[in-house]
TORPALUM-638601 format. One record per residue (C-alpha): x, y, z. Coordinates in pm, whole numbers, plus 50000, padded with zeros to 5 digits. Example, Ala and Ser with C-alpha at 12.3 -4.5 7.8 and 13.67 -1.06 7.14 Angstrom:
2
512304955050780
513674989450714
***
This chain:
807
608345836485282
607495799385283
606765776285574
607045744185377
606985730385026
604995708684788
605945672184736
604045665284415
605205629584375
603785620784718
600785644084668
601635661384996
602265695885131
605215694285370
605135719385657
608605723585803
607885745186107
605115744886369
605175782986360
602835787786065
600965821186048
597715803086129
596865766286188
597175748485854
594715720085843
593755689185648
590615668085624
590375631185699
587595609685555
585535609685238
582345590785318
580565592185656
583315597485915
585335629685898
588095647186086
589865680486078
593495680386185
595965708986205
599715707386152
600215705886530
597515679886603
594535702386673
591025696886545
588125673086592
586065645886424
582435636286370
580145611286206
578175625485911
576955656986086
579395680786254
576675693986483
574635663586576
577285636086582
580435653286711
582835627986865
585555650687001
585455685187151
586925716687000
586755752587121
586735779886859
588235813786944
590305796587210
593435812287358
595895800687257
594445793686914
593965756986824
594355743687177
592945708787218
592905680286971
594585646686937
597685648587154
600385622387201
602615631087493
606025616087556
607805615187890
611425606887812
613165605688149
611225635788272
611415655087945
607805659687830
607085668087468
604835660787171
605765653486808
603375680886693
605135706886913
601915715987090
600675717187356
604005717387541
605915738987291
609105720387375
611575729187101
612085700486859
615305689086693
613165680586389
609585688686291
607545680285986
603825678085908
602815662085581
599245668485469
598265643185205
595125630385039
592905621185333
595765617485579
598275637185781
601625625685917
603205646686194
606795638886293
608915653586567
612275644586720
613855654787047
616665641387260
617445612187031
613845599987004
611745603886691
607955601686709
605675600686406
601875601386410
599935590686100
596265600886110
593735588585854
590175576385808
590145543285620
587865537385322
584475523385428
585325525485800
583685548586053
586855554286248
589935575886271
593285558186290
596255572586480
599385552086415
602255562686642
605795551686558
608635556986804
612255553586696
615285554986922
617875574186722
620315576387012
623185553487111
621595544087444
618535523887540
615415544087617
612435538087842
609645562687773
606005567787865
603565574887581
600155590287656
597285594187412
594685621087471
591405632887324
588365649387479
584875636987402
582125660287292
578675651687424
577435644487069
575495676486993
578265701786941
576095732287003
574475718387317
577895706087429
579145741987441
576095757587606
573985734787827
576365730588118
573675726788385
572865693288224
576075683488053
578345685188356
576255657288509
575775632888223
579265622188107
579715584488120
582495561088009
583355524288031
586785507988013
587125472387893
590295453987787
592165486887762
589575502687530
587735533887646
584065536687554
582215569687551
578595561287633
577125594487743
573315594287692
573405558487564
571315548387865
568385567587715
567605578087357
570945573487185
571885541087012
575465551586931
578715553387123
582415559387061
585405537287133
589105546087157
591445516387180
595025506787106
596545474586973
598885469187270
598645462887643
598305495187834
600045505288155
597215527788262
594395550288151
592445581488236
588905591488141
588455622588357
589895655288226
590555671088565
592515640488672
594565640388352
595335677688344
595155685988710
592505711488803
593395746288682
596065733988440
596185739988070
597015712587820
600665722887834
600755716288210
598995682588197
599655665088526
599645628988409
602285631788135
604515652188362
604145626788642
604725598288398
601845578388545
598135575588463
595645577188749
592995552588631
590335579488668
586725571988571
584665601188445
581345606788617
579785637688467
582155666988420
584535662288126
585015627287981
588265620787793
590225591087665
593905586587748
596035555187737
599465550687892
601985528187718
605425521487863
607925516287582
611465502587594
613615508887288
617125496687212
619385519687009
618035521586652
614855502686742
611385513186621
607945502686735
604445512486625
601065514286796
597675518386630
595055538286819
591525535086679
588775560386745
585515545986619
581845554886593
579425526186655
575675522086626
573515493686756
569975484686652
567475500586887
566215466586995
569745453087053
571465480987243
572375459987545
574585429487583
573115424787932
571135448088154
573205479888181
576055465987965
576555482587626
576685458687331
580265461587207
580425435286933
580945460986657
583615479586850
585585447886916
585415438486547
586665473186458
589605471386699
590495436686569
590615450786217
593595472386324
595255448086561
598535445786367
600875469786193
600325450485869
596575455285887
596975492685939
599455494985652
597045476585422
594215500585505
596465530485447
597525516385109
593855511685019
593215548185103
596045559084873
594715536984594
591285552484643
592655587384587
594785576584291
591655563584123
589645594884198
592315619084080
592885599783757
589705612883593
591325645583483
595055652083467
597295676483287
600985674083205
602765706283118
606045723783186
604365744383462
604545724783786
602285748983972
599575745183711
599915707383717
599815704384096
596715726284126
594825707283855
596025672083929
596075672684308
595015701284529
592115717384347
590355684184290
591115673484647
589555705484780
586535699484556
586005665784724
586315681385069
583705707784983
581455679984853
581665663185192
581485694285410
579635720485205
580245750785435
579695733085764
582985724485936
586325742085905
588475764286124
586125792886028
582815773786027
581975756986356
579865728986213
576985739186437
574795760686216
574975761085841
574565724885738
574455719585361
573565748585134
571135745384840
573155769084622
576485758784777
576045721584716
574665727084366
577795746484272
580175723284456
578815695184240
580495711183938
583905703284083
583345666984189
580825652683942
583665638083733
585195622084043
582165604784198
579235607483955
577115582184144
577385602884461
576675634484263
573395618284158
572505611684521
573375647384616
571155661284339
568165641884470
568885653884825
569085690084711
565975688684494
563985672884779
564315705384977
562665725484700
559155739784738
556335736584487
556735772784372
560365765784272
561945782384574
563865761584825
565185758585175
568455777385168
570115750585384
569515715385509
571095692785770
573185663985630
572035639185895
568315644085836
568465657885479
565625681085575
565395718485530
566515743385790
563255759685903
565055786786098
566655801785790
563885791585552
563835802285186
563545834284984
567065835084837
565965839784481
569085827184304
568805792684466
566485775784213
568695782483909
571735765484061
569855732284059
569585734083680
573325740283654
574155710483878
571795686283702
573005695883354
576625691383461
575795656583590
574025646383269
576855659683053
579295638883256
577285606583264
574665606882987
572135597083254
569055614683118
566975589983320
567585610683631
565095635783493
562315609983533
563145603083899
560235611384129
561505636884381
559435651484667
558865688084732
559785697785089
560615661085155
556905652885134
556455621684919
552785630084865
553935660484666
556545642784451
557165651784087
559785642983829
563155659883858
562435676083520
559365692183676
561585704983957
563865720683694
560865736583520
559825752883844
563415764283901
563425779883554
560055796783604
560825810383951
562655842083837
559985847783570
557135845583820
559025867784064
560025896183831
560125933183906
559115964383712
562145962483480
561485926283394
564445915883605
564175889183879
563305900984228
566235895784464
564265883084766
566285880485084
569495880284881
570915865284567
574335848284553
575705877184760
574075870285096
575245904285219
573305924584962
570065927885158
567775951784976
564635943085174
566025942585528
566355978685654
567775967185986
568535992286258
568645968486554
571955952486660
571975914886626
569185911986371
569795887686088
570225905885760
569105874785575
565895867385766
564775901785880
562485921785653
561315954685797
559545967185485
557125951085242
556135958684886
559575967584756
560715961784401
564365952384458
565655934184149
568895915584074
570775920483748
572995891883865
570115866883876
569135879083530
572645871183408
572425836883575
569115830483401
570695837983066
573765816583139
572015786583296
568635787683123
569935774082789
570715740982958
567105738083070
565955745182714
568425719382579
567165692782820
563555699782723
564385696982352
566275664382401
563185650282569
561135659182264
559355688482425
560045714082156
557235736982271
558785739782618
562235744982469
560895772682243
559175789182541
562375787682744
564535801882466
562125830982417
562175838282791
565985838582785
566035862082485
563585885182660
565735885282972
568835894182769
566925923382621
565865934482969
569455933783090
570675953882793
567885979482840
567825982083219
571005965483344
573645983183136
575166014083299
577226027183009
580576010483086
579565980183290
576525960583406
574565973683701
574295951284007
570665956084108
567765979684170
567005986684535
563725986484729
562796020584587
563836012484230
567156031184246
570196015684072
572885997284268
576285993484107
575996024083888
578276053183816
575506073783973
576346058484312
579006075484525
580246041584655
579796006784517
579756019484160
580805986584000
580355950884125
582085919784001
579195894583989
577095907483696
580175914583484
580985877583495
577595861083469
576005884883220
578905878082982
578745840683055
575085844382953
576115858882618
575005894482693
577105921082523
579435896582350
578405906581998
578095944282045
581255951082247
579585956882582
581255925682725
584765937982646
583885972382778
582635957683105
585755936183143
587945966483074
586125983983359
586805953983583
590505955983505
590635993483562
588545995483878
588505961384047
591745942983973
594655941184220
597825919884235
596055897484488
592875892684285
589765911184173
587785929184445
584025924784469
583095961384434
584575996284413
584676021184572
584286004284908
581486015285139
582676037485420
579386039985611
576376018085680
573756019585406
570536006885562
568986001585219
571865978485115
572295958385434
575205937485554
577515944585261
578085979585398
578755967885755
582215953685689
585255976285711
586435986685364
588325959085187
586955929785384
584525902785279
581715915485055
582695951985108
585405952984842
587245922184957
588635898084701
585835872584719
587615844584540
584405825584452
583515850784182
586965857284037
586515826283816
583405841583660
585545869983529
588185845283409
585545825383220
584135857783080
587605866682951
587755833182770
584295840182623
585695871482457
588955853582373
591425872582595
593595843182698
596415863282853
594135881683095
592285849783188
595585832483268
596855862483468
593705864683678
593755827383757
597355828783878
596605858384107
594485837184342
595685801384272
597265789084599
600415773884448
601245807784294
600725825384629
602915801884833
605955824784838
603935852285005
602565830085282
603515854985552
601025878985387
598415853385277
598645835185618
596365806085535
597145772585373
599125776385049
597625744784900
593905753184898
591755782884807
590405807085063
586985823085039
588315858285083
591525878085043
591565913085187
591115939284915
593025970484825
591075992085075
591905969085366
594535974285632
595985939885549
595665938085171
596465902885053
595655884885378
593285855485335
590415843785556
588065813885556
590015786685382
588905752885247
585095753585242
584235777384963
582625776184620
585965789984503
587225754084482
584675740984235
584525772484024
588295774583994
588505738183887
585765744283630
587655775083515
591115760183479
590065725783349
587135734983124
587945770183003
591675777083034
592845741982947
589575740082758
588345704282798
584725702182912
581935676982894
578865683582682
575825662382609
577235645082299
580975647582345
583945666182487
584375702382389
588065710182330
588425748082321
591575760582502
592035796982596
595165800282809
598155823482807
600985816982563
603265810082862
601685775382862
602845766982511
602175729682518
600335705282742
598505672182746
595185665882919
594115630382997
590365628683053
588375597783151
584645599883092
581835575083021
584305546283025
586635559982756
589955578282783
590805609482582
594435620082545
594385656182429
597645672682322
597475710482285
599915733482109
599075768682223
599925803782106
597675821882352
594705827582126
591285811882095
589785788881834
591455754981810
591915732681507
591335696481605
592255662081482
590725630781634
592735598681592
594635615981312
591585628881123
590805666281115
587305675881231
585205707081203
584395725681524
585425718081880
583225688181972
584895654082005
582095627882002
581975603282290
583615569882211
582645535082324
583675524282675
587245511282677
588335532682384
591425554982391
590945585782175
593915606782063
593135643482007
595455671181893
594515707681921
596375737181774
595475771981894
***
């Protein structure tokens, strides 16, 4: 069952009913100001940091779900409704929500009146634009009342939801020339405020929530829209809001538009006040003037569309498979940009109050956006590396506003350091900017302890060697990539953190997965050292990698697949000797990506075990058999019900590692099949089962042991986005950047018999036409001349290079 359809030409997903199985959202903004908006107008916005600079309020786990947001209420002769259906749930004669690149347009019609709301964040503007267009489609004149509504958060989203003894007394607003200013706490330490204005004379306003709703009423019973008259209320403590009333007269067939602007403003600390007690509003007035006319708003919206056209032009494919093309050309890259901006901080499953930016998360996300915004990838790398410690470990998370490590969570996640090497090498392959390695970067954001980025990478490389266990495999620490595999926790107290609690010391828990990572990522460190003329370091690194491969073969191979780990006591995890959790997905992917078992058949054997034991029609589960009871020595992974999350759920982030591994051994048909199982466009027709957005990846799909097999959770902000784009663009379609040129090495099912990739990199354009039979090992010609191998050397900026590949 479908609840909408793709409009590829417009780069939109069109939702045709408000009754989706779950709120289907979109993201607004791509620089400093961001918003989340659902298909019925729910959501919130913030400046840079979803916790510390929240502009509007949102309540997670609310009943009904997704109540509160940006509402535009219409009173048409006593008939009260909203174009987004909610909150009034008045049945609409027409409904449509179009989620596009950085914008959403929600349209509803009822009783001969059509109302459309376009929401977007303009390029280089710290504001959210709400353009409302009313059209009289009836044969009679109409006089209607239009009411805007949003509820201000008191800046710190966590404090806003908890510290009521203070917060119910501090809310302050000002109203000037029809614009509503949220100035809570501006009188003291804050130098920022919010403004919500409209480019038309208003008939009234409200800034107090109780006055607007009526005490005891829900949003659907809001008193002011039902009365058709604003009260002019001024918030004083309690719950500050912003609502404008516009009275609109429309002749038959007539349309009119209004632009509402919600902006974030900062003033210099020494110039906060225009006069004693009067907030300086120069910046806000300039912002509102920038959107004073319909033409100005249209120009900014066009600039936003041009911005996305430029970004998405770096990598495109044209084939006879529209689902493949739309995922590669539009939605997967779009989701990669959203994860760049958000990491894991703000979605309908992440509240934006706790996680901030992840060291490992952001390093992996970089893989999916480095080709889109390489200059911003460079900045992100420096930010990430600055949270590293001198021993090579790192803060697991940091806050985007301060760019400083999260002391509460701390470090000790022993896979973290290696991801930095992967991110930096991807950036250099894309740009050729080896100079980044000479950048002086602090440890723990302490400039007195700065070293070159290359030194940071050396300490990342050495970290698993210095923290190795009795089998020569890296110690797992608090966790490796799988934060729910907690081999040093031994928690028996409810509410303890599995990641930060360690109730035993002296254990020897090792990770075969980190060993596989070391073998897959380490060669890039060795290559960078050799290119800098440090052959001794490169030789040392290559020997360490070879030794680690030997250790994995000797101690990490279980006979038909790779083990997952050794626990605190030195017992195997992910072994046929275990009653549950015999085989895990992660080491099967990364060990093979690291070249282990490729020559002697172990890789194929492990992948055959994955297909037999882990694969389902909805994707590959993380482990099997699922755990049915709590294993204190394994931690959180065994706390989930069977089939959910890390306990045998389909954790989509690691499915791509198996797909890449299948291309390593040359099994194109299986790689293509596995990719289609979890690619959103291929799951659209089962949306009533999947439930979440059919245009972006989810973190998890319930596994075969679950009650609701095939149901997704935690959409949008997941490393699944970047890894799937890497997988489909670089390994299935087979066009990936290397240090000296583009590697063209397709490995995709024969169903995709012919396609053309257009790749822009380092100022040149490569047009790569592939004729495919479903095998591996392409024959290439470059500008009509056959070449040996799969490397197409980089051309001069401005060049157009024609490549043909026959597989």
